[in-house]
N, C-alpha and C positions, 0 to 999 in steps of 0.2 A: 779647108776649115769651115767654109760656109755651110757645107752639107750637115755638119754637126750642130750648127746653131740655127738652122732655118726654122725649125719648129718653135724654138725659143723666141725668135724674132716675130713670128706669126702670133704667138701667145701675147707678146708684149704689145703689139699693135691692137689686138682685140681687147686686151686688158685695159689699155689706156682709153679706148673708146667707151668701154663699159663703165670705167671709173668716172669718166667725164659726165656721161648721161645720168649715172646714179647720183653723183654729187649735185648736179643741176636739179634732179628730181627732189632730193632731200632739202637742198638750200639753194635756190636760184642765184646764180652769180658766183658760185663757189667752185665751178668746174675746173678752171685752170689751177686754182690753189690745190685742189685734191690731186690733180695730175702730178704736181711737184711732190706731194706727200707720197703718192704711189711710187714715183721714181725713187725717192729716198728710201722707202721700205724695201724696194727691190735691191738696191745697192747694199743696204744693210744686211739683207738675207744672204747675198753672195759673199760679202765680206766675212760674215760669221760662219759660213758653211764651206769656205774654200778647202779647209782641212778635211771636211766631211767628204768632199769629192775625191780626195786622194785615198782616203780609207775605203770608200765605195769601190774605187778602181782596183785597189789591192785585193778585195774580196771577189769582185766581178771577174777578175782574171782566172779565178779557180772554178767558175761556173760555166756550164755549157752555153753555146750561143742562144739556145732557146730561152733559157732562164735569164740570160743577160737582156734579151729583148723584152721579156716579161717585166723585169725590174724597171726598164726604161719606159715602159708603156703603162702596165697596171700600176707599177710603183708610183708613178707621178700622180695618178688619181688618188691613191692613198695619201701621198705626201701633201697634195694640194687640198683636196676636199676633206680628207680624214683628219690630218694633223693641223692644218691651218684654219679650219672652220669647225668641223664636227667635234674634234677632241676638246677644245676649250668649252664648247657648248655642253658637252657631256659632263665635264668637270664642274661647271657652274650648276648644272642640273643636280648633280650629286650633292653638292654642298648647300644648295638653296632648297633642296627637297621639292623642286618643281618638276613638272613633266618636261619631256624634251621639247614638245611643241611650244609650251609656255616659255621655256628658256630661249628658244629661237626668237620668239616674239619679243622677249626682254632684250635680247642682243640687238634687235633691229629698231626697237622703239624706246627703250629706256637704258641707254648705254651706261649711265652713271651707276645704276643699280647692278647691272651686269658686271661692270668693272669691279664693283665692291665685292661681289661674290668671288670673282676671279682672284682678287687680291688675298682673300681669305685662304684660297687654295694654293697660293704661291709657294709657301715654304715646303709643304709635302711634295709638290710637283718637282721643284728643283732638287730636293733631296733624292728623289727617285732618279732623276736624270743625272745628277752628279755622281751617284753611286754606280749607275750603269756605265757611264763614260769612264770613270776611274778604273773600273774593272777592265774595260777595253784597252786603256792605255797601259796599265800595269801588266796585263797578260802579254802584250806585245813585247815589252822590254824584258820581261822575265823569261819568256819561252820562244818567241817567234822572230825576234830581230836577228837578221843575218848580216846586215851591213851596218856596222857601228859608225855613227857620225861623231858623236862626242865619245871617243873610244874608251877613255878611262872610266867615265861614269857608266856607259852602257855595258862595258865589259864587266864591271863590278856587279851591275844589276843582273846580267845574264848568268853570273856565277853563283848567285844566291839560290840555293836549292831547297829552301825551307818550304814545306808543303803548305798550301793555302795562305801564303804570305800576302797575296793580292787581296784576299778577303779580309785578313787581319788589318792591313793598312786602311782599307776602305771603312771598316767598322770603327777604327780609331777616329777617322774624320767625322763619321756620323755621330759618335759619342761626344766628340769635341764641340760640334755644332749644337747638339742637343743640350749641352751643359749651359749654354748662354741663352737658350730660349725660355720663354715663359713656361711655367709648370704645365699649363693646360695644352700646350702645343708639343710637348716633348714626345708623347706616345705616337702622335701622327707622324712626326718627322722620323723617328726611329723605325716605325713600321714601313714607311715609304722607302727609306734607305735599304732596309733588309729585303724588301720586295724587289728593289733594283738589283741587288746582288744575286738574289735567288733567280730572277728572270734571266740575267746574263748567264749564270752558271748552267741553268737548265738548257737554254738554247744552244750554248756552245757544246755541252756534253752530247746533246742529240745530234748536232751537226757533225761532230767528230766521229760518233758512232756510225752514222749513215755514210760518211765518207769512207770509213774503214770497210763497211759492208760492200759499198760500191766498188772499192779498190780490189777486194778479194774476188768479187764477181767478174771484174774485167780481167784480172790476172788468170783466172780459171777459164777465161773465154766463154763464160756462161751467158751467151747472148739470148737469154730467155726473158719471158715477160716478167718474171720475178726480179731479175737483175735490173731491168728497165724501170720497174716500179720503185726499186730501192734508190736508183739514181734520181728519178723524178722526185721522190720524197726528200732526198738530200738537197736537191735544188730548191724545193719548197721551203725547207728549213733555213737554208742560206738566204732565201728571199725574205723570210720572216726576220732573220737576224739583221739584215740590211735595213729593213723598215724600222726595227727597234732602234738601231743606231741613228737613223734619220730622225726618228721621233725625239730621241734624247737631245740631238743637236737643235732641233726646231723649238724645243721648250723655251730656250733663252730668247730666241727671236720673237716667238709668239707672245710671250709675256711682256717683253720689253717694248713691243710695238704699240701697246696701249698707252705708253708714255708719249707717243708721236701722234696717234689718232685714236679716237674713241669709236670710229665707224668700223664695225666688224667686216663689212663688205669691202671697204677700201683696204683694210688690213689684209684680208684674204687675197685680194687681187695683187697687191704689192708683193706679198710673200710668195704667191704662186709664180709670178714672173721670175723672182729670184731663184725659186726652186727649180724652174725649168732650165735656167742657165747653169745651175749646179749640175743637173742631170746631163746637159750637153757637154759640160766640161769633163764630167766623169767618162762619158763615151769617148771623148777625144783622148783622154789619158789611156784608156784601155786599147783603142785601136792603134795609137801611135806607140804603144808599149813604153810610155814615158817613165814608168816606175822602174823599168829595167835599165833605161838610159841614165836617169838621174837617181842614183842609188840611195841617196840620203833623204829623199822626199818623204819616204814612209816614216822615218824617224822624226823628221820635223813635224809631220802631221800628228803623230802620236804625242809629241811634247805639247802641241797645241791642244790636243784632246785632254791631257792631264791638267793643263792650265784652265781650260774651260770647266772641267769638273770641279777644280778648287774654287773657281769663281762662283759656280753654282752653289756650292756649300756656303761661301761667304755671303751670297745674296739672300740666304735665309735670314741673315741678320742685318745686312746693310745693302742698299741699292748700289749696284755697280754699273756705270754707264756702258751702253753697248759699244761705244767707240773704243773703250779700253779692251773689251773682250775681242772685238774684231781686229784691232791693231796688234795685239799680242799674237793672235793666230797667224796673221800675215807675216809678222816678224820671224816666227819659227819656220813657217813654210818657205818664206823667201830666203832666209839664211841657209836652210838646208839645200835649196835649189842652187844657190851660189856656190856652196861647198861641193855640190855634185859636179858643177861645171868645172871647178878648179881641179877636182879629182880626175875628171875625164881628160882634161888637157895634160895633166901630169902623166897619166897612163899612156896617152898618145905620144907624148914626148919620149917616154922611156922605150916605147916600141920602135920609134924612129932611130934611137940610139943603138938599140940592139939589132 
């Protein structure tokens, strides 16, 4: 197990050293206090993203080893620098009408003003993330779930054959939230939610199409450069899909982290350490084929995703503490893991009898 987490341990040590010296540079004597904040942010990120690791593993199992490696290397750069630092800066730059360089300066030197602009962008951001994640969860229960955990509920959902029902349900959530928002914010929230649905639909359609093309190429034994190109493109689109899921998951942690610290460098370091451990956990789940052994984990993770999506929609109106979000996710994933253990023991017992 150590081999899966050695990079995460290295990043943790390096991150703590960097956080200590950065804190001492900004405010002498605050180094150890910021180390605790960094640790708290790391644990928060892992707690909020445990279900993300399960979903990542579910998708990574369908990818080639090359693209698995790229997700676990290139992807971490996107996740850490892109989503935990650059993305919030870009959002603030957009809403403040400042250049990117000035916004980075604002984040480092005037955190109160930076946080103010980020707060303005909060509702549209979580509307996008909530819509995207709700589509992920509903698509799974409507079309992809093969091992039903809560059998009556999941069987009922799987038998619903209404076309575009996932889009309809997500739109109802967007409209419900919009109804309670101030008039001047409604268009932004509606647009962000629709963009979330549109983004998910486009990426999934392209992935499905490229998988189909790649499958036909393999069946025909067409080991040509064209077939390889199709498979590579398919891997790239799955990579993009995974990054979008990670981005949607990270929105909650990135925005909530400013309630814990106003220092964007400390926030980035703390969330980066957590993201590394989530990546390591994903790799462990894939290599140990954990999702094949514990068959209800996927259902538990997608219940957690739907819960997070609903919480994101609620957070456009009311602040929801991160401890609630993380706890609910752990409850679903933990309960599905226990249910899988019970099912495995039951099956083993039946095999012994037979």
